[in-house]
N, C-alpha and C positions, 0 to 999 in steps of 0.2 A: 520508312519503317512505320508499320501500323500500330496505332495506340490501342493496346489490349484492354485498358481500363478507361471506360468512358464515364466521366462524372455526370451525375444527374441531380436535379432538384428533388428533394424527398417528397414534395407535394405535387410533382409532375409538371411544374412550370418550365417553359422554355428558358434556356440559360440567358437569353437576351431580353426576356420579359422583366419588367420592373418587379422587384421583390424576390427574384430568383436567388437561390443559394444552393450551390452544388455540394450538398452534404449527404446525399443518399448513400447509405451503407457505411458512413464514417463513424468512428468511435464516438459514443455519446458520453463523454467524461463527466458531465454534470449529473448523470444518473448515479454515479458513485460518490462524487464530492458532495452533492446536495442531499441525496437520500440517506447517506451514512454519516451525516454531519456529527451526530452525537458520538458515534463510535470512533470516528476519526479524531475528534477532540480528545477522547479518552486515550487513544493511542499517542496523540501528540503530547499528552501529559507524561507518558512513559518516556518518550523521546527527550522531552525537556529535562526530566529528572536525570536521565542518562548523560546528557550533555553537561549538566551541573556537576555530576559525580565524576565524570571523566573529562572529555573535551567535545566540542562541537564536531560532529562528523567523524570522530575518532574510530567509531565502530567499523568504518569502511576499511581500516588498515589492520584490523585484528587478524592475525595469522589463523588459517583454517576457519575463517569466519562462518562459512556455511554449516560446518559440523558443530561448532561451538554455539551458534545461535539456535540450531536445531535442538541441541541438548538443553539450552536455557528454556526454549519453548516447551519442551517435554517436562522439565522440572515444574514449570508453572501449571501445566496440564495436570500432573499427578498431585500437586499440592491442592489444586481445586477439587480434583476427584476425591481426595481424602476429606473434603469438607471445608477447606480454608478458602474464603472468598477473596480476601485481600492479601497482597504480599506484605509480610510483617515489616520489611525494611522501608518500603516506599508508601505503604498504606493505599496503594492503587490496586485496582482490580487485576486478578490473575488473568482474566480474559483479555484485558487490554495489553498486558505483558505478552501473552501468547500471540496476540495479533501483531504487536510490534516485532517480535522475533520472527514470525512468519513472513512479514514484509521485508525484514532484513535478509532473510534467506533468499527470498524471491529476487530482491534487488541485486544481491551478490551473484546469483545464478545468471540473471539477465546480463549483468555487466561482464561476466566471464565469457559470455557467448559473442560479445561484440568485438 
């Protein structure tokens, strides 16, 4: 069987050459984790607050989670659109709440496809 995906070094090195790393075309996760460090820390504050209010990872078991977290995301969107910067209950940014809810919806969507 022919290998259709041939791994290559992103700098053009031969795979047997010292210092070669077969990472060409691979997902560069550090671009998100490092470049969005402040935003991800703000989102993690929302997640920490949710875990304290409810349970660790309990959001994964919420019935109709995708719809309910979409609704929560939109509530934060509209509160911010009306001029409210921070959630009155958590005192955290509505933008961070929106991002957390968007990530929850995406995570549930991906998990439902596997």
